[in-house]
Each structure stands twice: as structure tokens, then as C-alpha cells.
N, C-alpha and C positions, 0 to 999 in steps of 0.2 A: 718660117712664119705660116706656111700652108699647113704644116703639121700641127702647130698650136691651134689654128683656127678649126681644123678638122676635129681635134680632140674636144674642144669646147662645144662645137655644134653637135657632135655626137652625144655628149653628156647632156646637153640642153634638150635634145630630142628624147633622150631617155627619161628625163624628168617630166617632160610634157606628156609622154605616153603612159608613164607609170602613175600619173595622177597624185604624185606626192606634193607636199608643201614646197613652194619655191624656195630657192636658196636664201632669199632675203627675209624668210619668215622669222628667223632669229637674228637680232641685231649683233649677236656675238659670232656668228658663223657666216662668213662672206665668201662668195665664189671669187676666183681669180679674174683679173681683167682679161676680157677677150680682145686680142689684137685684131682689128678688122683687116681682112685680106684685100688687096687691091690687084691680085693676079688676074691675068687677061681671061683665063678660062671661066672664072666666076662671073666677071662682068659681061662677057660675051654670051653666057648662058641666059641673060636677060635681054640680049640684043642691044646692049649699050656699051659704048667704049668710055674709058675714064675721061672726065672732063667735058663730055658732050652735052651735059645738061646742068643747069643751075636752078635749084629748087627754091621756091618762095618759103621763107621761114615764118611759120604761123605762131608768133609769139602771143602768149595769153596775157602778158602783163598789162598792155594798154587797154585790153578789153576789161580785165578785172578792175582796173583803176576807174574806168568809166562807170561800170556797174555799181561799184562801191560808192562813188560820188553821188549817184542817183538815189541809192538806198539811204545814205546819210542825209541827203536833202529831204526825203520823204519822212524820215524819223524826226527831223527837226520840225517839219511842218506838223506832224502828229503831236509832238510835245507841246508846241505852241497852241494847238487847237483844243486838245483834250487833256493836256497835263500828264499823259502816259506814254511809255515807250515799250517796244517789244522786249520780251525776255526769253533767254535760252537756258535750259537746264542740261547739264552734261553729267552722265554717269560713267565713271571709269572704274573698271574692275581689274585688278591685277597690277603687275609692275613692269609691263613691257615698255621699253624705252621708246620704241617707235610710236606706240599709241599715245604716250605722254607728249611726244613732240607734236603729233597731229592735233591733239586737244589744245596744246599751247597756241598753235597757229590759229585755230578757230576762235579761241578766247581773245587773242590779240585783235583779230579782225573785227569781232563784235564790239570791242572796246573803241576801236577807231571810228565806227559809224554810230555809236550810241546805243547799242543793244545791251541791256543788263544781263549778267550771267550769274549762274549758280552751278557749282560743281560739287559732286559727291564722289569721293574716291574710296573704293572698297578694297579690302585685302585680297590677295590671290586666292585664299581659301574661303571666300565668302559663300554663303549658301544661296541656292536658287531662290528661296523664299525671301531672304534679306534683299536681294537685288530686285525682285519684283515689288517688294514693299516700297523701295525707294522710287521705282518708276511710277507706281500707283499714287504715291504722294505728289509727285509732280504733275500727274494727270489732273489731280484735284486743285492744283494751285493755279488760280486765275492770272496770276502775274507772270506765269511761264507759258509762252506761246509756242515754244518748240522744245522737244526732248530728243537728245542724242544719246544712245547707248553705244559707246565706242567699241567697235569691233576690231579684231576678234576677241571674244571672251575667253577666259580660262577654259580648258577642255572639259572640266566636269560640269559646266554650265550649258543649258540648252538654249542656243541663240534664238531659234525660231520661237520658242515659247516666250522668251523675254520680249522679243520684237512684237509679238502679238499683243502684249500687255500695253504697249505704247498706244496712246489714244490716236486714232487715225487723223484727228484734227490737229495734233501737235507733232505728227510724224514728219518732221522737216527733212529727214533723210530719204523719205519715200519708200521705205522697206516694208511697211505694213501690208499684209496681203490684200486689204481693200484697195490701197493705192497701186500696188503692183498689178492686181487684177483689172482694175479700171484702165490702167495703162495699156493692157493687152487687148481690151475689148473696143471695137469700133463703136462710136456713138457714146462712149463713156469718157468722163474726164476724171483723172485722179486729183485729189486735193494737192498732192505734191509730186513732182517728178524728181527722181533721184538726181543728185547734184552732178555726179560724173557724166552721165549721158546728156544731161541738160547742158553742161559745159561743152561737151563734144559738138553738139548740134549748133550751139552758139558760135563756136569757133568757125565751123564750116560756113555758116551763113554770113558771118561778118567778113570773112575773107572771099565771099563771093563764089563759094564752091557750089555747083549745082548738084542737088541731091535727087530730085525727081527723076525717076526712070533709070538711075545709075545702079550698077552692080556694086554691092557693098559686102565686104567680109568682116565679120567681127571675130577676132581670135580670143577665145575665152567666153565663159557663160555664167560668171559669178553674178550673184544678186546685186552686188554693189555697182558693177559696171557693165559687164558683158551682156547679160540677159536683158537688162533694161535698155541698153544702147541699141540692141537689135530691134526691140519693140518701138523705140522712139524713131529709128531710122525708117521702119515700115510706116509709121505715121506720116513721115515726110515723103512717102511713096518711092522709096528705094527698094530694089530687089535684094533681099538680105540672105546671106548664108553664114551660118555659125560654124567655126572650126574649133574643135575641142579635143580632149585627150583620146577619144575613140575614132577620130577622123582619119581616114586613109588618104595618103598623099596630100597633106595640108598645103605643101608648097605649090602644087599644081592648081589647087582650088583658089588659093590666095592670089596667085599670079594672074587670074582672070578678073580681078576686082578693080573697079575705078576708085573705090574708097576702101581703105583698109584701116581698121581700128583694132588695136591690140591692148589687152590687159590680162596677161597671164602670169606676170611676176617672174619671168625668166629672162635674165639680162641678155640682150642682143640675139635672141633666138631667130628673129626675122632679119635675114640678110637680103642683098640685092636680088638673089635668085628666087625670093618669094614674091617679088614685086613686078608689076607690069610697068613698063616705061610710061611716065606721065601720070601715074596714080597719085592720089592724095592720101597721106598717112597721118592718122592721129594716134599718137603713142601715149597710152594711159599708164604704162608700166612705170613703177618707181622702185628701183632696185639699188641696193648698196653693193659695191664691188670693191675688192681690195685695190688699192693704188698707192704704192710706196712713194710715188712722187708727190702725193697730196699731203698737205700739212696734217690732215685728220687721219691719214692712213687709208682712206676710202673715198670713193666718189659716187655720185648718183648717176644712174643710167637707166634708159628705158628698156622695153622689150625689143625695140628695133635697133639694128646696128646703124646708127646715124651716119657714120662716116661713109658707109656703102650706100645707104638709101638716098642720101642727098644728091648723089650723082645720077640717080635713076628717076626719081619721082618728080612731080611738078610742084608739090608743096608738102611740108612736113612740120609737125610740132617738135620743138626741142624738148629735151628732159635734162635738167629742170627748166622751168620757165614757160612751158607750153600750156597743157591742160590744167595743171595744178592750181595756179592762181585763180583761174576761172571757176573751178570747183568750189573754192572757198567763197568766192563772191556769189555763186549761186545759192549757197547755204544762207547767206545773209538775205538774199532776195526771198527765199522760201520763209524765213522767219518773219520778215516784214509782211509778206502776204498773209501769214497766219494771224499776226496781230491785227491787221486790217479787218479780217473776217471777224475776229473776236470783238473788236470795238465797233464794227459796222462803220468803219472809217473809209471814206472815198476820196 
């Protein structure tokens, strides 16, 4: 077992340091299941013995349910008062199965709370100009209050250029340079905060985790989650360190953190030897790994080895069922906020 774990961890570190796409980037190529080790020397390296700690499981489902209920109530009030409801436009380019699944989740959630949706699906070989034309059309459409360009795009398309064409007033993903820049600047307020970091902070606050003055480590610096989570944690007065593919000794740095947030897309890379006893862990990773015992032949796991971490930390989000549901509910909240601004509805 130790040999299996060592091989997986070595492979994961190589992926992390080489800056290549994570194994889950293709829905057809899945890494093997990592069998978490429970050997004494691993657990003792964190100063913790098996079974000495029982972590609080920070489920996102009740939080998401509460937020969705409030959004649905506000949309009903809006419809009764002015006869209009929020609208979301989704642009999907290419044929990635995971992107289609994510879009379906968002469309279903919108339908549940009363948000109208419009989706344009473009072929894998669509041109940059065609994609920008679609985005520009939604920018001009007054019935659409939010625009999502589902990422990642096919490799021949320039993601940054496309995102820059989304109107900042409809950028409910929060990725436009204006919104990201204002998030980074003290005294400025973005029109939208990206949904994943917004969900992370919401989870921490609702579970009573103190952020002010705490040492936080964010593993990963993607625009979607890592970078913006670092900025948002700083806004909540945490002392933040970012671990990335060029970081030396990431385990040692992470082990000093009171709060650990991970979003690198490498299954189970964070073991108990990365974590300080009593730390709080928010696992944003969503990775598919082979699992012959599963009916589907795979299962979803995070970046953190849950079976190890739960014996060391004080609180942790599960995968699935942790951050994910709250991310979707935060998207609904952003769409509602956009519609309220457009309608001047209070």
C-alpha cells in the first residue's frame, strides 16, 4: 500500500511541478484511484495519531439550498412588482463532456429559481470572430442580465480576448479585467465576485471559521478560483500565501496554514503531511478517477486526500457536496444582483 501511495504522490508532484494539464482535463483519460495510506510514519509526520481527531464536515448543500430559496423568493417578488425576471445567456464552444455537464447544472439551477436562460452551442472549430459575435449579441440584449462563456475553450481560441468582450455589467462569472482588477484594489468594489471564491468565503463564514488574522494558503492560482480566492481572503484580512508550480517545498508552506484552500485539479495531492493539525480545509478540486467498484467506472474526488485529512484537520469540505453546490447558488445570486441593477429594483 505504501508503494502504491508513493508512486501516486510522486506522479502528482511531477504533474504539479511540470505545469501540465491535470489528469481530469480530458473526460476520457482518468488517473488511477489513490489508496490513502494510514501508516504510522505518515500520520506521525503531522504529529497526529490515527483516530485522535474528528473533523467537522462542512457540507455546502444546506447553504446552497438556503441561498437558492432566497434568490427564488426575490425573483418572485421582482416578477410580481415589475413583470420581469433575470436572464442568463450561456455560450458553449466545443464538445467537452465535462463542460456540457457543468452547463446543464447551471441551466437546471436557473430553471428552479425562475431565471430565464438562452444557450448558444458552437462547434469545436468555430472561429474567434463567430464566438465574439455571439457574445456581443448578448451584450446588447436587454433581457439577458448575465453572460457565461463556458471555460475552457477549444485551444485555437483566445480565452482572454473573448472574456474581455463580455460586458462587465453582465460578467456574472466575475472574470472580466475590470471586475478582477477592482477585487484586487483596496477601496474598489467589483460588480461581481467570481463564484468559486465567493462560495469558499461563504462556507467559512457560515461554519464560524475565523478568517481575520489567520494564515491562509491557497494552492493554485487560476483565474477561476485560486487567484481570486487569494484576493478575497485578503479582503477578509487573512495573511495569504499562494502555492503554485514554481513553489519550493509546498508541503512545508502549507503545513503552517490555519486555512488551506486547494484548486489544482490533481486528485489527492494534498495528504495529511501537508496539513497542520487543526487546520480548516476547503477543497475546490473536482477530479474524476478510475474506480472499478463504481457503477460508472469512476468517482469524483478532490485535491485533498479526504481519508487522511479528516483525521488531522478541524474542519473540511467533502467532494462532492462541499464547495460545488454553493458555487452554483452564488452564480444565481450574481445574476439576480445584475438584474436588480438593470431594473433599478430594490
